[in-house]
N, C-alpha and C positions, 0 to 999 in steps of 0.2 A: 504494500500500500504506500502511496506517495506521501512524503512528509509535507505537512501544511504549516502555515504560520501559527495556527492554533497550537500545534505540537511544540513548536519552537517557544511560544509564549509560556505554555505550561511547564516545559522543562527548564526554562530560564528564570521563571518566577516574575515575569513582567507582563504587561498587558499586550493584547493583540495589536493595539494601535501603536505601541512602542516598537514592536517587531516590524510592523509595516513601515514606520518612518525610517528605521535603521536599514532595512533591506532595500527600501526604495530610495534611500539616500536623500531624504528631504525632511525638513522640520528639525526640531530639537530633540536630542536624546543625551542623557548623561554619559560620561565616559564609562562609568560602572555598568550601566545597562547595555551600552554598546559592546563592552567586553564580554558580558554574559551571553548576549545574543550571537555574537560572532563565534564564540567558543561552541555554543550549542549547535549552530548551523554546521560547523565543521564536524562535530561529533555525529550528528544525525545524517550528514551528507545532503543537506538542503541547499539547493541553488535557487535564488530568487527568479521568478518568472519574468522574462524580459518584457512580455506583452503587458503583464500586470503592472510592472514599473512604468511602462510608457503611458498607461491609462492615468496614472497619478501625475506624471510629468507633462502629459499632453504631447509627448514626443516619442517616436519609436526609433530615432536615429537611423532610419532607412529612407532612401529616396528611390523613386522609380525612374528608369531610363527606357524610353520607347524609341526605337529606330525603325526605319522602313525596310532595311535589308541588312541582316547580320552577316551576310557573305560579302558585302561590299567593303573593299579595302578601306575606304574613307570612314565608314561607320565603325569598322573594327578598331581603327585608331582612336576614334572618339570614345568608344567604350573603354579602351585601355587607359586613356588619359583620365576619364571621369573616375574610373575605379581606383586609379593610383591616388588621386587627390582625395577621394572619399575615404580611403583606407587611412590616409594620414590624419584625417579629421575625426576618425572614429565612427564613420557612417558605413552602413551596408547598402548595397545596390540590388534592386530587383529589376532584372532585364526583361524586356519584351520586344517582340518583332511584329510589326504591323503588316509586313509584306505588301506595302502599298495598298492596303485594303482599309477603307474607312470603317467597315464592320469589325475587323480585327483590332483596329485602334480603339474603338469604343469598348470592346470587350476587355482589352488590356488595361485601359484606364479605370474601368469599373472594378477590376480585380485589384488594382493598386489602391484605389480608394478604400475598398474593403479590408485591405491589409494595413490601412491606416498609415500610409507613407507620409512623411513630413512635407514632401514636395515632389514635383515631377519635372524631369528634363524630357523634352519631346521634339522629335523630328516629325512635324505634322504631315499627314497625308493631304488633307484639305483640298481635295481635287474634285472637279466635276467635269464631265465631258464638255468640250467647247460648245458654247451656245446656251448652256444651262442658265437659267435665271438666277439673279443674285439671291433671291429669297431661298432658292434651293441650296445654295452654298451656305447660307446662314443656318439653315436647318441642319445641314450635314455637320456643322461645327458646334451644334448645341451642347454636346457633351463637354467641350472645352469651356464654353461659357458657364456651364454648371460648376466646373472646378473653380472658376473665378468667384461665382456666387457663394460657394462653400468656404472660400477663403484659403484654398489650397494653393500655395505658390507654384507657378508654372513658368518655365523658361524654354523658349523655342531655340532650337539649334539648326543652323543651315537654311531653314525656310521660315517664312512668316505667313500669316493669314490676314488678308485685308479685313479691317473692322473688328479684329479680335485683339483686345488690349492687354497683352502680356509682354514681359521682357523677352528680348531676343538677342542672340549672338549670331551675326551673319557675316558674309563676305561681300566685298564691293564687287559683286558679280558683273555688273554692266561695264564698269571701268576696266576690270581685268580682262574680260572677254574682248573688249574693244582694242586694248593695247596688244593682246596676243594675236588677234586677227590681223591687225596692222602689220605686226612683225611677219606673219605668214605671207602676207601680200608683198611686203617689201623684200622678201627672199626671192621674189620672181614668180610666185604663184598667182595666176589670174583666173583660172577655171577651178573654182572651189565648190565642193559639195558639203552642205550642212547636214549633220546627222543628229537628230534630237528626239526625245520622248514626246509622244503626242498627248501630253497632259498639261493642265494648267497649274503649274507649280512655280512659285515665285523665282526660285533659283534658275530654272530653265528659261522662263520668260525674260529675265534680266540678261542672261547670257546671250540669248537670241538677239535682243535689242542691241547689245554691244557689238555683236558680229555684223549685223546689218548696218550699223552706224559706221563701222570700219570700211565696209564696201562703199558706202556713200562718200566717205571722206577721200577714198582712193579712186573715185570715179568709176566704180565697177557695179554691175548688176548681177542678180542671180535669178534664174528662171525657176518656176515651180518644180520642174523635174529634178532640180538639184537641191531640193529640201526634202530629205527622207525622214518621215515621221514614223517612229517605231513604237511598239509596246515597250514598257520599261524593263526590258531584258536584253542581255547580250545576244541571245539566240535570235530575237527579232531583228536586231541591228545586223547580225550576220546574214540573215536571209535577204533582207532588203538591199544591203550593200552588194551581196553576191549577184543578185538580179540586176542591180544598177551597173556593175562592172561588165556584165555581159552585153550591155547596150551602149555604154558611154565611156569616153576617155576623159579623165580629169587630171588636174595638177595636184590637188590636195583634198583632204577631208578635214573638216573642223567638227569635232564631236563634243557635245555639250555636257557629258558626264562620264563617269567610269565605265558603266555598262555599255554605253554607246561606243566609247573608244575601244573597248575590248572586242565588241562585235565587228568593228571596222578592221582591226588587226587580224582577227580570225579569218575574215573574208579575203583579205589580201593574201594572207599566208596560204590560203586554200586555193587561190586562183592559179590557173595553168598558163596564163599569158606571161609576157616579158615586160611590157610597158608598165604593168601594175606595180612592179617591184621598184619603180622610181617615184611612186606617189608619196608625197609628204603627208604625214598625219599629225595633227595637233589635237590634244584632248586633255581633259581635266583628270588630275590625281595620278599618284604613282601606280604603275601597273605591275610592280614587282617582277616576278619571273615571266609574266605574260608579255612583258616588253620584248622578250627574246624571240617572240613569234615573228617580229619584223624589225630586226636590229638596224640601227643607223638612220632611220627615216622618221623617228617618232620624237615629238616634242611634248613633254608632259608639263602641264600647268599645275604646279604643286601648291596646294592650299595649306595654310598654317593650322593644321588639324589639332596639334597639341595645344596651341593657344586658344582655339575655339573651345575645346573640351574643358580646359582649366578655367577660362573666363565664365563659361556657362555654369559650371559647378559653383564657383565662388559667388556668382550673382544669385543663384538659388539659395545658397546658405545664408547670404545676406538677408534675403526675404524671409527665410525661415526664422532666423534669429530676431528679426523685427516684426515677427508675426504677420508677415505679408504686407506691412505698411510701406508705402512709397516714400522716397526721400523728400527732402525739404522743398525740392522744386515741384513736387506733386505730379511728376511724370514717370511713366515707365521708361526703362532703359532699352535702347536699341543700339547695340555695339556692332559697327561694321569694320571688320579687319581688312587692312590693305596689305598687299604683298606683291 
């Protein structure tokens, strides 16, 4: 039979309330009583229940981290950085993967709330098919608005949602995409194919805008056949790029995220032609060993992932310690990292 605080109180000769204060590490208790209780706990093998302690303190020392793709190198590094910082601060992490599904995101957040996490770091799915009405998008994000209503601190990582007022740590996506595309053009590439996920996500929309602005600034245009809209998987990008290469010759590909870049590289590596081997590829994030699929012609746009993870965690902890209160300026924080 499990030892209870009543057993500890009876054995120690103190009240249940005193045992609760000592084991929960809150309120006053004399040194004599503390010594008796600690000695009895050790004798009977009693370990205070972490959840019971959290109910008293109103904290569980756990936070939730929800990403959209745990196999994506970018999010793997985010997870590693958050976990490292959390461990240093005595926090535990509960991970969840939404798999780019709003339903899975809702389920994950419901579970985290039930587990009484102190706050949530979230890469929001927040997507609707192009053309959906704004009210449908608002309805899709209702579960995040409910977190705000409940006073649970939330910090977005990598993406934001229009009209959802939470803290966010983001990248200067449009500026970086513009500068990178200008570099690609200035290397002599004029016929460029854009490869992007066909989803309304802030990160992708900003990068697309930066790319198109670079074309405009360099006096170039791009036809609709050179904008490949894929499902958010490397397999989809691989299929569409393979079909494209069978019909068109291009100087370069500009891929808007890790999965798109990986799909482009796989398609080129799988091609049987010769001219394809001279195509320049520019894409976001480190490809690790996948970069060896197409050595020498790949330019990776490396994001400051460690800084993103660290800043997002620190911002969340700031909100948790301040019980969700916003700073003296009365505004949420939106940090955009440049690189």
